[in-house]
Every structure is written in structure tokens, then in C-alpha cells.
Short mmCIF file of the C-alpha atoms (twelve columns), coordinates in Angstrom:
data_MODEL
# 
_entry.id   MODEL 
# 
loop_
_atom_site.group_PDB 
_atom_site.id 
_atom_site.type_symbol 
_atom_site.label_atom_id 
_atom_site.label_alt_id 
_atom_site.label_comp_id 
_atom_site.label_asym_id 
_atom_site.label_seq_id 
_atom_site.Cartn_x 
_atom_site.Cartn_y 
_atom_site.Cartn_z 
_atom_site.pdbx_PDB_model_num 
ATOM 1   C CA . MET A 1   0.000   0.000   0.000   1 
ATOM 2   C CA . PRO A 2   1.537   3.355   -0.962  1 
ATOM 3   C CA . LEU A 3   2.605   5.472   1.963   1 
ATOM 4   C CA . SER A 4   2.577   9.260   2.220   1 
ATOM 5   C CA . GLN A 5   3.635   11.738  4.860   1 
ATOM 6   C CA . SER A 6   3.108   15.469  5.255   1 
ATOM 7   C CA . SER A 7   4.030   18.094  7.796   1 
ATOM 8   C CA . GLU A 8   0.537   17.796  9.252   1 
ATOM 9   C CA . GLY A 9   1.556   14.423  10.692  1 
ATOM 10  C CA . CYS A 10  3.743   16.280  13.215  1 
ATOM 11  C CA . GLY A 11  0.889   18.446  14.441  1 
ATOM 12  C CA . GLN A 12  2.017   21.680  12.712  1 
ATOM 13  C CA . THR A 13  0.078   23.678  10.154  1 
ATOM 14  C CA . GLY A 14  0.081   27.059  8.411   1 
ATOM 15  C CA . ASP A 15  3.184   29.233  8.235   1 
ATOM 16  C CA . ASN A 16  5.100   27.014  10.622  1 
ATOM 17  C CA . SER A 17  5.069   23.947  8.297   1 
ATOM 18  C CA . GLN A 18  8.680   24.378  7.142   1 
ATOM 19  C CA . GLU A 19  9.877   24.764  10.719  1 
ATOM 20  C CA . ALA A 20  7.873   21.667  11.683  1 
ATOM 21  C CA . ASN A 21  9.604   19.593  9.015   1 
ATOM 22  C CA . MET A 22  12.994  20.653  10.334  1 
ATOM 23  C CA . THR A 23  12.185  19.858  13.955  1 
ATOM 24  C CA . CYS A 24  9.984   16.815  13.599  1 
ATOM 25  C CA . GLY A 25  11.819  14.706  11.062  1 
ATOM 26  C CA . PRO A 26  14.698  14.394  8.596   1 
ATOM 27  C CA . SER A 27  15.336  17.044  6.000   1 
ATOM 28  C CA . LEU A 28  12.848  17.443  3.155   1 
ATOM 29  C CA . ASP A 29  15.328  15.933  0.683   1 
ATOM 30  C CA . LEU A 30  16.022  12.922  2.883   1 
ATOM 31  C CA . ARG A 31  12.335  12.478  3.669   1 
ATOM 32  C CA . ALA A 32  11.585  12.524  -0.064  1 
ATOM 33  C CA . GLN A 33  14.190  9.795   -0.639  1 
ATOM 34  C CA . ILE A 34  12.649  7.645   2.084   1 
ATOM 35  C CA . LEU A 35  9.112   8.103   0.786   1 
ATOM 36  C CA . GLN A 36  10.180  7.345   -2.770  1 
ATOM 37  C CA . LEU A 37  11.795  4.091   -1.638  1 
ATOM 38  C CA . LEU A 38  8.755   3.148   0.470   1 
ATOM 39  C CA . ASN A 39  6.412   3.863   -2.438  1 
ATOM 40  C CA . THR A 40  8.420   1.879   -5.023  1 
ATOM 41  C CA . ASP A 41  10.878  -0.896  -4.156  1 
ATOM 42  C CA . LEU A 42  9.572   -1.283  -0.592  1 
ATOM 43  C CA . ASN A 43  5.819   -1.030  -1.111  1 
ATOM 44  C CA . CYS A 44  3.547   -3.928  -0.177  1 
ATOM 45  C CA . SER A 45  3.432   -5.319  -3.707  1 
ATOM 46  C CA . SER A 46  7.231   -5.301  -4.060  1 
ATOM 47  C CA . ILE A 47  7.767   -6.974  -0.675  1 
ATOM 48  C CA . LYS A 48  5.191   -9.643  -1.573  1 
ATOM 49  C CA . SER A 49  6.979   -10.225 -4.882  1 
ATOM 50  C CA . LEU A 50  10.300  -10.706 -3.063  1 
ATOM 51  C CA . GLN A 51  8.671   -13.191 -0.704  1 
ATOM 52  C CA . CYS A 52  7.162   -15.163 -3.599  1 
ATOM 53  C CA . ARG A 53  10.495  -15.287 -5.449  1 
ATOM 54  C CA . LEU A 54  12.216  -16.499 -2.291  1 
ATOM 55  C CA . GLU A 55  9.633   -19.247 -1.760  1 
ATOM 56  C CA . ILE A 56  9.963   -20.368 -5.384  1 
ATOM 57  C CA . MET A 57  13.746  -20.658 -5.011  1 
ATOM 58  C CA . GLN A 58  13.303  -22.663 -1.797  1 
ATOM 59  C CA . LYS A 59  10.976  -25.084 -3.602  1 
ATOM 60  C CA . SER A 60  12.972  -25.403 -6.842  1 
ATOM 61  C CA . SER A 61  15.220  -28.272 -7.933  1 
ATOM 62  C CA . TYR A 62  18.898  -27.614 -8.640  1 
ATOM 63  C CA . TYR A 63  21.109  -29.496 -11.076 1 
ATOM 64  C CA . LEU A 64  24.790  -29.408 -11.971 1 
ATOM 65  C CA . GLU A 65  24.947  -28.800 -15.716 1 
ATOM 66  C CA . ILE A 66  28.121  -29.611 -17.658 1 
ATOM 67  C CA . TYR A 67  28.774  -28.089 -21.048 1 
ATOM 68  C CA . ARG A 68  31.617  -27.893 -23.540 1 
ATOM 69  C CA . HIS A 69  33.274  -24.805 -24.992 1 
ATOM 70  C CA . ASP A 70  34.054  -25.995 -28.503 1 
ATOM 71  C CA . PRO A 71  31.626  -24.962 -31.293 1 
ATOM 72  C CA . PRO A 72  29.354  -27.549 -32.956 1 
ATOM 73  C CA . PRO A 73  30.993  -29.430 -35.820 1 
ATOM 74  C CA . ASP A 74  30.900  -28.208 -39.400 1 
ATOM 75  C CA . PRO A 75  29.142  -30.827 -41.578 1 
ATOM 76  C CA . LYS A 76  31.907  -30.351 -44.196 1 
ATOM 77  C CA . ASP A 77  34.641  -31.004 -41.643 1 
ATOM 78  C CA . GLN A 78  35.893  -34.586 -41.668 1 
ATOM 79  C CA . GLN A 79  37.479  -34.262 -38.236 1 
ATOM 80  C CA . VAL A 80  36.190  -36.732 -35.676 1 
ATOM 81  C CA . TYR A 81  33.851  -35.003 -33.223 1 
ATOM 82  C CA . MET A 82  33.210  -36.708 -29.892 1 
ATOM 83  C CA . SER A 83  29.526  -36.749 -28.988 1 
ATOM 84  C CA . ASN A 84  28.299  -35.350 -25.696 1 
ATOM 85  C CA . SER A 85  27.322  -38.795 -24.427 1 
ATOM 86  C CA . ASN A 86  30.820  -40.184 -25.116 1 
ATOM 87  C CA . LEU A 87  32.389  -37.073 -23.619 1 
ATOM 88  C CA . LEU A 88  30.377  -37.360 -20.411 1 
ATOM 89  C CA . ALA A 89  31.316  -41.033 -20.157 1 
ATOM 90  C CA . LEU A 90  34.938  -39.951 -19.657 1 
ATOM 91  C CA . ILE A 91  34.138  -37.884 -16.566 1 
ATOM 92  C CA . ASP A 92  35.812  -39.139 -13.415 1 
ATOM 93  C CA . PRO A 93  33.007  -40.321 -11.037 1 
ATOM 94  C CA . SER A 94  34.864  -39.243 -7.897  1 
ATOM 95  C CA . GLY A 95  35.515  -35.768 -9.346  1 
ATOM 96  C CA . MET A 96  31.870  -35.499 -10.351 1 
ATOM 97  C CA . GLN A 97  30.724  -36.499 -6.868  1 
ATOM 98  C CA . ARG A 98  32.976  -33.903 -5.236  1 
ATOM 99  C CA . MET A 99  31.618  -31.229 -7.576  1 
ATOM 100 C CA . LYS A 100 28.055  -32.242 -6.673  1 
ATOM 101 C CA . VAL A 101 28.819  -31.940 -2.959  1 
ATOM 102 C CA . LEU A 102 30.355  -28.496 -3.477  1 
ATOM 103 C CA . THR A 103 27.405  -27.405 -5.601  1 
ATOM 104 C CA . THR A 104 24.931  -28.620 -2.971  1 
ATOM 105 C CA . ASP A 105 26.726  -26.500 -0.378  1 
ATOM 106 C CA . LEU A 106 26.686  -23.558 -2.799  1 
ATOM 107 C CA . VAL A 107 22.911  -23.843 -3.272  1 
ATOM 108 C CA . LYS A 108 22.330  -23.981 0.498   1 
ATOM 109 C CA . VAL A 109 24.510  -20.902 1.016   1 
ATOM 110 C CA . ARG A 110 22.674  -18.973 -1.709  1 
ATOM 111 C CA . LEU A 111 19.277  -19.875 -0.264  1 
ATOM 112 C CA . ALA A 112 20.451  -18.811 3.193   1 
ATOM 113 C CA . LEU A 113 21.684  -15.526 1.703   1 
ATOM 114 C CA . LEU A 114 18.324  -14.921 0.028   1 
ATOM 115 C CA . GLU A 115 16.548  -15.493 3.345   1 
ATOM 116 C CA . GLU A 116 18.891  -13.084 5.112   1 
ATOM 117 C CA . TYR A 117 18.575  -10.442 2.366   1 
ATOM 118 C CA . TYR A 118 14.785  -10.679 2.517   1 
ATOM 119 C CA . ALA A 119 14.784  -10.349 6.319   1 
ATOM 120 C CA . GLN A 120 17.076  -7.297  6.141   1 
ATOM 121 C CA . ILE A 121 14.904  -5.669  3.465   1 
ATOM 122 C CA . VAL A 122 11.730  -6.127  5.529   1 
ATOM 123 C CA . LYS A 123 13.502  -4.873  8.664   1 
ATOM 124 C CA . GLY A 124 14.819  -1.815  6.798   1 
ATOM 125 C CA . ARG A 125 11.355  -1.098  5.386   1 
ATOM 126 C CA . ASP A 126 9.850   -1.178  8.895   1 
ATOM 127 C CA . GLU A 127 12.554  1.125   10.246  1 
ATOM 128 C CA . LEU A 128 12.056  3.670   7.457   1 
ATOM 129 C CA . MET A 129 8.289   3.598   7.979   1 
ATOM 130 C CA . ALA A 130 8.864   4.340   11.662  1 
ATOM 131 C CA . VAL A 131 11.099  7.291   10.730  1 
ATOM 132 C CA . VAL A 132 8.532   9.005   8.514   1 
ATOM 133 C CA . ASN A 133 5.753   8.406   11.054  1 
ATOM 134 C CA . GLN A 134 7.495   9.673   14.164  1 
ATOM 135 C CA . CYS A 135 8.142   13.171  15.477  1 
ATOM 136 C CA . ASP A 136 11.650  13.217  16.932  1 
ATOM 137 C CA . PRO A 137 13.689  16.438  17.193  1 
ATOM 138 C CA . ASP A 138 16.908  14.439  17.355  1 
ATOM 139 C CA . LEU A 139 16.524  13.522  13.692  1 
ATOM 140 C CA . VAL A 140 17.797  16.956  12.674  1 
ATOM 141 C CA . ASP A 141 21.151  16.003  14.142  1 
ATOM 142 C CA . TYR A 142 23.733  15.694  11.377  1 
ATOM 143 C CA . ARG A 143 24.933  12.304  12.562  1 
ATOM 144 C CA . ASP A 144 21.385  10.921  12.566  1 
ATOM 145 C CA . GLN A 145 20.851  12.104  9.014   1 
ATOM 146 C CA . GLN A 146 24.121  10.454  7.998   1 
ATOM 147 C CA . GLU A 147 22.961  7.185   9.557   1 
ATOM 148 C CA . LEU A 148 19.652  7.408   7.709   1 
ATOM 149 C CA . GLN A 149 21.458  7.975   4.425   1 
ATOM 150 C CA . LYS A 150 23.624  4.918   5.116   1 
ATOM 151 C CA . LYS A 151 20.520  2.883   5.874   1 
ATOM 152 C CA . ILE A 152 18.910  3.907   2.586   1 
ATOM 153 C CA . LEU A 153 22.037  2.959   0.633   1 
ATOM 154 C CA . TYR A 154 22.271  -0.349  2.526   1 
ATOM 155 C CA . ILE A 155 18.677  -1.270  1.670   1 
ATOM 156 C CA . ILE A 156 19.209  -0.393  -1.999  1 
ATOM 157 C CA . GLN A 157 22.373  -2.519  -2.071  1 
ATOM 158 C CA . THR A 158 20.577  -5.404  -0.358  1 
ATOM 159 C CA . LEU A 159 17.811  -5.277  -2.967  1 
ATOM 160 C CA . SER A 160 20.501  -5.483  -5.654  1 
ATOM 161 C CA . ASP A 161 22.232  -8.369  -3.863  1 
ATOM 162 C CA . PHE A 162 18.918  -10.230 -3.661  1 
ATOM 163 C CA . ASP A 163 18.428  -9.951  -7.437  1 
ATOM 164 C CA . GLY A 164 22.063  -10.873 -8.113  1 
ATOM 165 C CA . THR A 165 21.830  -14.018 -5.999  1 
ATOM 166 C CA . LEU A 166 18.623  -15.030 -7.770  1 
ATOM 167 C CA . THR A 167 20.246  -14.858 -11.193 1 
ATOM 168 C CA . ALA A 168 23.669  -16.327 -10.313 1 
ATOM 169 C CA . ARG A 169 24.235  -19.536 -12.274 1 
ATOM 170 C CA . GLN A 170 28.008  -19.950 -12.634 1 
ATOM 171 C CA . VAL A 171 29.649  -22.833 -10.768 1 
ATOM 172 C CA . TYR A 172 33.435  -22.779 -10.913 1 
ATOM 173 C CA . LEU A 173 35.262  -26.059 -11.405 1 
ATOM 174 C CA . LYS A 174 37.380  -26.918 -8.382  1 
ATOM 175 C CA . HIS A 175 38.016  -30.516 -9.389  1 
ATOM 176 C CA . ARG A 176 39.163  -31.994 -12.684 1 
ATOM 177 C CA . LEU A 177 36.231  -33.841 -14.215 1 
ATOM 178 C CA . ILE A 178 38.284  -35.588 -16.902 1 
ATOM 179 C CA . PRO A 179 41.705  -36.985 -15.947 1 
ATOM 180 C CA . HIS A 180 44.599  -34.864 -17.186 1 
ATOM 181 C CA . GLU A 181 46.194  -37.694 -19.161 1 
ATOM 182 C CA . ILE A 182 42.987  -38.251 -21.156 1 
ATOM 183 C CA . HIS A 183 42.764  -34.532 -21.932 1 
ATOM 184 C CA . ILE A 184 46.332  -34.557 -23.221 1 
ATOM 185 C CA . ALA A 185 45.914  -37.728 -25.264 1 
ATOM 186 C CA . THR A 186 42.599  -36.841 -26.895 1 
ATOM 187 C CA . GLY A 187 42.633  -33.042 -27.093 1 
ATOM 188 C CA . LEU A 188 39.143  -32.873 -25.574 1 
ATOM 189 C CA . PRO A 189 37.378  -29.501 -25.309 1 
ATOM 190 C CA . ARG A 190 37.366  -27.540 -22.077 1 
ATOM 191 C CA . LEU A 191 34.389  -28.202 -19.836 1 
ATOM 192 C CA . SER A 192 32.480  -25.755 -17.671 1 
ATOM 193 C CA . THR A 193 29.669  -26.127 -15.182 1 
ATOM 194 C CA . SER A 194 26.638  -24.063 -14.312 1 
ATOM 195 C CA . LEU A 195 23.626  -24.308 -12.053 1 
ATOM 196 C CA . LEU A 196 20.420  -25.384 -13.763 1 
ATOM 197 C CA . ILE A 197 17.307  -24.394 -11.796 1 
ATOM 198 C CA . LYS A 198 13.972  -26.059 -12.508 1 
ATOM 199 C CA . MET A 199 10.831  -24.445 -11.132 1 
ATOM 200 C CA . PRO A 200 8.669   -26.223 -8.522  1 
ATOM 201 C CA . VAL A 201 5.971   -28.735 -9.413  1 
ATOM 202 C CA . MET A 202 2.509   -27.904 -8.027  1 
ATOM 203 C CA . PHE A 203 -0.735  -29.886 -8.013  1 
ATOM 204 C CA . ASN A 204 -3.583  -28.366 -9.976  1 
ATOM 205 C CA . ARG A 205 -6.211  -28.659 -7.273  1 
ATOM 206 C CA . ASP A 206 -9.016  -27.440 -9.524  1 
ATOM 207 C CA . ARG A 207 -8.522  -30.321 -11.952 1 
ATOM 208 C CA . SER A 208 -7.597  -33.071 -9.471  1 
ATOM 209 C CA . TYR A 209 -10.483 -35.140 -8.113  1 
ATOM 210 C CA . THR A 210 -11.479 -38.557 -6.737  1 
ATOM 211 C CA . THR A 211 -14.119 -41.187 -7.372  1 
ATOM 212 C CA . TRP A 212 -15.003 -43.944 -4.911  1 
ATOM 213 C CA . ASN A 213 -11.974 -46.043 -5.908  1 
ATOM 214 C CA . ALA A 214 -9.581  -43.795 -7.841  1 
ATOM 215 C CA . ALA A 215 -7.911  -40.403 -7.895  1 
ATOM 216 C CA . MET A 216 -7.179  -38.341 -10.977 1 
ATOM 217 C CA . LEU A 217 -4.159  -36.124 -10.325 1 
ATOM 218 C CA . HIS A 218 -3.033  -33.152 -12.371 1 
ATOM 219 C CA . TRP A 219 0.052   -31.017 -11.788 1 
ATOM 220 C CA . GLU A 220 2.001   -28.244 -13.468 1 
ATOM 221 C CA . VAL A 221 5.279   -26.358 -13.242 1 
ATOM 222 C CA . ILE A 222 5.291   -22.793 -11.924 1 
ATOM 223 C CA . ASP A 223 5.731   -20.126 -14.638 1 
ATOM 224 C CA . GLN A 224 5.642   -22.741 -17.399 1 
ATOM 225 C CA . GLU A 225 3.116   -21.833 -20.073 1 
ATOM 226 C CA . GLN A 226 3.398   -25.087 -22.033 1 
ATOM 227 C CA . PRO A 227 4.345   -28.547 -20.674 1 
ATOM 228 C CA . GLU A 228 7.912   -29.489 -21.500 1 
ATOM 229 C CA . GLY A 229 8.721   -32.871 -22.965 1 
ATOM 230 C CA . ASP A 230 11.213  -35.353 -21.583 1 
ATOM 231 C CA . GLN A 231 10.231  -34.678 -17.969 1 
ATOM 232 C CA . GLN A 232 9.962   -37.344 -15.284 1 
ATOM 233 C CA . PHE A 233 7.954   -36.981 -12.068 1 
ATOM 234 C CA . GLU A 234 7.708   -39.116 -8.974  1 
ATOM 235 C CA . VAL A 235 4.270   -39.478 -7.367  1 
ATOM 236 C CA . HIS A 236 3.608   -40.972 -3.932  1 
ATOM 237 C CA . CYS A 237 0.248   -42.010 -2.511  1 
ATOM 238 C CA . ARG A 238 -0.396  -42.951 1.127   1 
ATOM 239 C CA . MET A 239 -3.608  -43.749 2.999   1 
ATOM 240 C CA . LEU A 240 -4.138  -41.576 6.073   1 
ATOM 241 C CA . GLN A 241 -5.531  -42.884 9.362   1 
ATOM 242 C CA . PRO A 242 -6.648  -46.334 8.188   1 
ATOM 243 C CA . ILE A 243 -9.123  -48.165 10.390  1 
ATOM 244 C CA . PRO A 244 -7.885  -51.473 11.899  1 
ATOM 245 C CA . ALA A 245 -9.565  -53.584 9.222   1 
ATOM 246 C CA . ASP A 246 -7.853  -51.669 6.414   1 
ATOM 247 C CA . GLU A 247 -4.741  -52.800 4.650   1 
ATOM 248 C CA . VAL A 248 -2.439  -49.784 4.640   1 
ATOM 249 C CA . GLN A 249 -2.005  -48.593 1.074   1 
ATOM 250 C CA . MET A 250 1.162   -46.915 -0.220  1 
ATOM 251 C CA . PHE A 251 2.008   -46.468 -3.900  1 
ATOM 252 C CA . THR A 252 4.921   -44.928 -5.799  1 
ATOM 253 C CA . PHE A 253 4.776   -44.070 -9.484  1 
ATOM 254 C CA . THR A 254 7.175   -42.591 -12.020 1 
ATOM 255 C CA . CYS A 255 5.383   -40.634 -14.694 1 
ATOM 256 C CA . GLY A 256 6.470   -38.788 -17.830 1 
ATOM 257 C CA . ASP A 257 3.191   -36.895 -18.132 1 
ATOM 258 C CA . TYR A 258 1.550   -34.097 -16.151 1 
ATOM 259 C CA . SER A 259 -1.347  -36.229 -14.943 1 
ATOM 260 C CA . LEU A 260 -1.871  -39.650 -13.416 1 
ATOM 261 C CA . GLN A 261 -4.821  -41.840 -12.463 1 
ATOM 262 C CA . VAL A 262 -4.317  -43.819 -9.240  1 
ATOM 263 C CA . ASN A 263 -6.617  -46.827 -9.066  1 
ATOM 264 C CA . ASN A 264 -7.564  -49.475 -6.473  1 
ATOM 265 C CA . LEU A 265 -8.237  -46.997 -3.698  1 
ATOM 266 C CA . MET A 266 -10.732 -47.655 -0.919  1 
ATOM 267 C CA . PRO A 267 -13.975 -45.659 -0.615  1 
ATOM 268 C CA . GLU A 268 -14.406 -42.948 1.994   1 
ATOM 269 C CA . ARG A 269 -10.715 -42.829 2.893   1 
ATOM 270 C CA . SER A 270 -8.293  -39.919 2.996   1 
ATOM 271 C CA . TYR A 271 -5.125  -40.163 0.906   1 
ATOM 272 C CA . GLN A 272 -2.059  -37.972 0.858   1 
ATOM 273 C CA . PHE A 273 -0.450  -37.459 -2.541  1 
ATOM 274 C CA . SER A 274 2.927   -35.921 -3.269  1 
ATOM 275 C CA . VAL A 275 4.646   -35.038 -6.535  1 
ATOM 276 C CA . LYS A 276 8.203   -33.959 -7.297  1 
ATOM 277 C CA . ARG A 277 10.687  -34.211 -10.108 1 
ATOM 278 C CA . ASP A 278 12.266  -37.619 -10.506 1 
ATOM 279 C CA . GLU A 279 15.827  -37.643 -9.214  1 
ATOM 280 C CA . ALA A 280 18.461  -37.384 -11.947 1 
ATOM 281 C CA . CYS A 281 22.169  -38.182 -11.733 1 
ATOM 282 C CA . ASN A 282 23.064  -34.473 -11.793 1 
ATOM 283 C CA . LEU A 283 20.540  -33.408 -9.130  1 
ATOM 284 C CA . VAL A 284 22.306  -31.584 -6.310  1 
ATOM 285 C CA . TYR A 285 19.494  -30.131 -4.194  1 
ATOM 286 C CA . ALA A 286 15.716  -30.582 -3.893  1 
ATOM 287 C CA . SER A 287 14.235  -30.376 -0.414  1 
ATOM 288 C CA . TRP A 288 10.562  -29.879 -1.201  1 
ATOM 289 C CA . SER A 289 7.706   -31.834 -2.706  1 
ATOM 290 C CA . GLU A 290 4.106   -30.746 -3.227  1 
ATOM 291 C CA . LEU A 291 1.491   -32.359 -0.959  1 
ATOM 292 C CA . MET A 292 -2.255  -32.704 -1.409  1 
ATOM 293 C CA . ILE A 293 -4.905  -34.605 0.567   1 
ATOM 294 C CA . LEU A 294 -8.014  -35.959 -1.130  1 
ATOM 295 C CA . GLN A 295 -10.853 -38.128 0.141   1 
ATOM 296 C CA . THR A 296 -12.483 -40.820 -1.942  1 
ATOM 297 C CA . LYS A 297 -16.239 -40.833 -2.286  1 
ATOM 298 C CA . ALA A 298 -18.697 -43.401 -0.960  1 
ATOM 299 C CA . ALA A 299 -19.037 -46.617 -2.935  1 
ATOM 300 C CA . PRO A 300 -22.128 -46.840 -5.174  1 
ATOM 301 C CA . THR A 301 -25.018 -48.864 -3.776  1 
ATOM 302 C CA . GLY A 302 -27.188 -51.342 -5.479  1 
# 
């Protein structure tokens, strides 16, 4: 919600308004800077957007992507070109595992940084709101104005750091992925790594439903307009609070589509479903899976 502040907020009106601004708050120029920041990058909509972006990053899946630096082959060139699959087969498994561990730590550090940046931004917003809403003669003190200016610059820098951490993708190689002797003998291209981020998978609760003995599940990927091919998802199903006569039901499915029908369920029972991306060999971090609880309907009579 946009915020505004005038000299009337300090209880002064008429010809004394300029004097009131000087005795009841920071200078007009500094107050204008604070209000501009509160009305733009720190307004309610912007803070909510930061929170949503943070939550998406916390729920995303992170992969270590390896790519080569040499250009694609020229069809007219008769030189032997090693395919990506053959190139990846030469990667040292122990070096790859160490890189995955380092990348996992990197992802955790970046997520922790995003949380800290967000907390500092919200704290700074609250402090600036308190400044423009209070009437404190001490604020005309030069040192206090200097501290306020530093706070404004710190918040602006923290907003920039938040965006920079969101977009950072480079992962620097600290271990040799292909043994040195193979590089020398074959003249293989130089390899680099980067962080591949895949958006969270969410159930479509409007389209998911149950019958008396089945559940039809639908899910989608956040910010993905069209379903991508070659995707694998892992779906879990578990009966909740079975009565003593029930046989506890638990199912696990791997699915390449964005929907799944789960059959052989019992009527009038609650089931918890979860969906996440299927684990790949280059997955380094994924701590979240989407949950949904549905109840089957009563069995038909007659």
C-alpha cells in the first residue's frame, strides 16, 4: 500500500510547516528519498513479490549442468567429433561427486543468503516507515541524518544483492572432471559447469479429483506456459488414518506426463499425494515436494 507523509503528521500547520519539518523529522530531501523508496521498491506489492520469489527458489530443484566450450561441428569437416554422451562417459566419477557436494553447499549458502537479504529488506522497510511516522527532534542532528542515508544505501544494495543471488548460475570447477592424461591424449574440449534451476511442481487442485476407488491427479510447473517434454515426475500415494480392518495402502509411481490416475483406492478414505521431479544423476538439491490430501467418495449402492 503506498505510503505518504506530510508536515501535518507532526501536528504543525500554516506558516510554521517548514519549521515543523525541520524539527519533527529528517530534511525534506532525505524524507523525499525515504518516501520514494517506500512507495516503489519497498511497497507492499514489491515486498510480496520478493517473498514469492524467495519461496519459489526454496521449492525449486537444482542441477549441476556440464557443457563444452568448442563450437558444434561443421558438416563439411571430416574431423572426428566426440559426442556429448561419449564425452560425459569420460568424466571421473569421484571428481563429479565432489563437484556435486560443493554445488549442494553452494545452493544452500545462496538460499540462506536470500533469506537473510529478505529479512534485512523487511527490517529496513519497517525502520524507514517508523522514521517518517514519528516526530523526533533528534533527527535533525547531522549524525542521525548520515545514519539514515547509510541505511537507505544499505537497503538499496541489499535489494541489488537479492536480485544478483537469484540470477547467479556460474559454478566454478574446483576438481578436474576428466583426468589430465585423457585430456592430453585426446585433445578434448574444455568443460564448464553451471547451475540449472527447474521451477517447482505444483498440483492443480481445480482439476484433481477422486471417485469412490480412484484419484485423478493433475500437476504443473510454476511459470511454465506449455508442458515441457522429456520430464519425469515421482508421485507418492499414502492412505491416512486407516481403520484397523484396512490394509495400509502406499504407492509410488514414475510418470512422464503431467497427470496420473491412481486406481484401487478404498472408498471414503483420505489419501495424501505428493509429486516432485524424478531424481536425476546431476541433481544436487531438492528439499521440497508438493502435498495434497483428497478423500475418496462413498461406494455406489445397489
